[in-house]
N, C-alpha and C positions, 0 to 999 in steps of 0.2 A: 144336715148335709150347706145347708146355710154358712156353718162356721167353718167347715170342710173346706167351701170354697173362699172364703175369709182368707185364710191361712195361705192356701194357691196363691189368690192375688196378692197378698202380702210379700211374698217370698218372690212372686213375677217381679212387683215393682220396685223392688229393692235390686233386682237381680243376685240375689243371694244362690246358693248351692243348695244351704239348710237355712230348713225354718220351723221355726215351734212355737205354735202359739192355742191358746184355749184347749188342750186336750189332743191338737192332730199334731204331729212332728210331718215336716215336707222335707223331700227331698228331689233334687233335680236328676234326670236321670237321660243323657245321650239319648236323641233317636232320630229320628225326620227330620230333613230339613225344614217342612213346610208344619211341624207342630212343635210344642213346648210340654215335655212331658216329664208330670211330677211323680213320683211315688210317694200314697201316704199313709201314716199308721194311725190308727185310730182304736184303741182300746183293744188292743194287740192286734187289731187284724190289718191286712195290708188292701191299698185300693190306689189304683190309678187313674189320674189326671189328666187326659190330655188337652191341650189348647189346642186347633186349628186353625190355619186362615180360613179368613172368611171370605171365599170368592161362590162363583156360580156353579161348583160343584157339592157345596155343604157338606162337607167333610163331617162334621161333628153328630149331624141324621144322620149320616151314610151309615156309620159305622155304629149306631145306638143299634139303627132298624136291625144291619146285617144281626149281632147280637141278640135280639130281642127274638127276633128269626130262629135261629140256630139254637136257644133256649127251649122255642119253642116245639121244636120238631127233636128234641133231644139229645142233637150230635154233640158231643164235647169233644169239639173242635177250637173252643174259641173263650174267651176269657168272659165270666157274665158279667152281662151289663146292669147299672144302678143306676146312672141320672143321664138325662140331655139337659143342657143348660145354653140355649142360642139365643139369650138375654141380652147378651155384651152388658151386665150391668155391673156385677164384683169383677168378673174378669175382662179385658177387652176384647178376645176372643170368645168363639163358640166353644163350649168345653164338652167332654163326652164323660164320664167315669165309670168306672169297671173293677173288676177284681183284680188284684194282682197277683198275675201268675207266675208261680213257679218255676225254677230252672232255668235252663241259658240258651241261648239263641244257637239254633245249630251251623256250625261250621263249616267249610268250604271242603272239608273231606268227610262224608257220610256212611257210617256202616250200614250193612245191609240190612239192617232191622230199620236205622233213620229213612233211608231209601224208600222202602215197604210202607212205613208211618208217612210218608211225603205222599206219595203213590195215592194211598188210601185216604190218606183227608182232604184230596182234591175230589178225590171220587165218589167222597160224601157229599160235599158239598154241592158238586152237579148233580146229585139224588133231586135238592127243593127247585120248585119251581112257582111260577105266580100260581095263586089259586090253594098253594099250599099254606096252611095255620094263618092263624088271626093275627099274627104281627107279619103278612106276606106286601105292606102297603111301601116297598120299596121301588127306586127309581133306576133307569137305565142305568147299568154298569157306566162308569166314566171308560172312554176310550172304545167303546162298542157303540160304533155309528150307525151301521148297518147299511152303508153306504163306502162303497171304494172311494167317490169324491176325497172328504174331507183327509182322509189317509193320504193321499195323493197329493192333494194341496200342503198338508204340514210336511211330505219332503221334499217337494221342491221348494216351499219355505227355507227350512234348515239349513238346505242346499246353499240356497239365494245368502243368506245369513253368515254361515260361518265357512264355506268353501273360500271364499276371494280370501279372509282372515289368516286358513292355512295357510293359503299359495303366496300371501304376503311376509307371512312372520315367520315360517321353518322351511328348512334347507330344502328337505323334500314335497316340500307346501305343494309347489302347482302340480307335483306327480298325485299327491293324494287328492288333491282337489277334484282333477280328472278323473280316477278311481271311482270318486263317490259321484261324479255327477254318470258315470257308465253305468254303476248299480242302480241310479235314480229313474233311467230310461229303462232299465232292463226290464225292472220292478212294475215301473209304468206301463209295459207291454206285456207284462205276465197279467195283473190286475186285471187290464182293460180286453185281453183276449182269454181269460182262462175257462168264460163261459159259464162263472159259479157267479149266484144267487146270494148277495149274505143280507139281503132285506129280513125283516123283521119276520116278515109271515113265514118264511121259508126257514127258520132256525127254530129248532127246540130252545126255548129258554132256559136258562138256568142261572142258580144264585153264582156271581163269577168274584174271587177273593180281587180279581187284578193286579197285585203287587205280590210277586210267589219270590221277592226278594227274601234272602235266607236268614236274615237278620228279624224276619217280621214269624218265623217259624219258632216256637219255643218249645224244647224239649224238657220234658222231665219222667226221668224212671220211667221210659219207655211209651211216654203218652207222648203225644208231638198236638200243640195247639198253635192256631194262627193270631197274630194282633194286627195293627192297623189295616183296617177294613174301611179307609174313607176313600176308598175310591168302586167300593166294591155294589152290585146291584145283578139284575138281570143282563144276563148279556151271552155270547155265543161262547159253549162250551170248546170248542173247535178254537178260537182265540187264544183262551186261556190256557191249556194244553199246546199252544205252540210258544206260549210266550215263556210257560214251564221249559223250553228246551233252550230259548234263546236269549234270555234276562243273565245280565254281566255278572249279577250273583251267581249263578251255576255255571258260569265257565269252566269252573274250575272242576267239574264231572266229567266222567271219563263216556267215551262214546258208545262202549258198551254200558254205560250205567243209564245215559239219557233213551237208549234204545229199549233196554229194560224197564222204565220211567213209560213210553209211547206203549210197548209192546202190551205191558198189562192194564191200560187203562180200556174200558168198558165203554165204547159211545151209547149216548142216549139211543134208546129205543125208536125208530122210526124217522131216521136221519137219513136217509141216501149220500144225502149231501158234504156227509161230515168229511169223508176222506180229501173231496175235492178243496173244500172252505179249508182244510190243515194247510193243506200244499201253499196254496194262497196267503195265508195267512205265516207259515214260514217263512215263506219270501219277505214278507214286507216285515216282518221282525226283525230278522238277520239285518235288511238293509237298514232300517230303523235304528237298530243301535249302535255305528258309528257315529252318528250323530249326534247323540243325547251323550257320548263319551266327548265330541267335540264342544258340545255346550257347558261341558263340567271344566273342560280345559278352559274355553275361553272364560268362564267366570274367575280360573284361577287366577290371571291378570285383570279382568277388571270389575269384578265385583258381582253377587247373586244378578243373577238374569229376572228376578221378581221376589219380592217380599219372601225372606225364609226366617221364621222361627227358631230356626236354629242352623248356625252356619256349616260346614261341610270342607275342609279343605285335604287336599291330596296333591303330592308332589308330580308338577307339571311335566318331568321327564316320565313317570309311571305312567301317566295318564295319555301323555303321546304313542308308549308302547304299545300300550291297550286299543288306542286308537287303531293304531295299525294293526293287528290280530284282528279286529272284530270286521275291519273291513277285509281281512284273509278270507275269515272263516264265512260272510257276505260274496263273495266272489265264488267261492270253494260251491256253497248250494247252490247258486246261481249257476254256473259248469255244471252240477252235477244231475239237477233240474234239466238242465238244455240237453244233457244226453239222452235222460229217458223219456226225452220227447221222441227223439229221433230213432 
């Protein structure tokens, strides 16, 4: 393993897309912005070495822990873990190593077989709960706070940071700023008056992946496996199901496909508050996604908003169009929930 990491370190230091040393062939692979991913070939076998941003999330450790848990549970929905190196000695960032998965990420258009595999894989990971298996020493899933306050603080912070910038720099920016403000206000009202208890004691904790981006779902000959477990941990399965509905990467799915995914999901036993929590999380995530796109749009003009190991770019005009469409879908959900209340 030492020589594997040495080869990756040399490739990273040189900024090289390919590298070979001491019997290890290294290739840089495009991936998420918060990591640098390398494919290794050693003695005819392929592995992944993923360098993760070092922050309070302990991304590499989260990923390694989740992979070990899934392996111990016998669930074939993720790559097999190999090693974790948080020493930052050979490499400047915490690194997790796992077996390379054959196959390709799911695209925006899913077959019926792929849609079923997507639902079933989420269902499988949600069978795991604290106390299962020897490798279950996982942290709380990132973004699963069990309290409405941090979510509302984030929404108001995003509005304050990006709303005025939109208003000052785009022809329809003032209108978008106002619409975003109304969405935040109505989402706040919904969360504070819902009567829902999101606390840890009221939620049946389950293993949650947290990032259902289809680029993280690897399809190979009828089998779907997930990568990028760096946000994973014990969380609220209702919040994860809402994320599956509103994540930007699944916006290309039809309403019928989304409805099929949700209708076929079996909620955990002994969770009478699941449906009510799901409705609140739907509202939160539909409201939050326009701000994530606004942040991405802002970064195209100002550079990354924080340390990123892999830069990502997109056409500003395309992002602006996406921002408008996500505001519209959040408004539609808000109107629909309001009608259902009356």
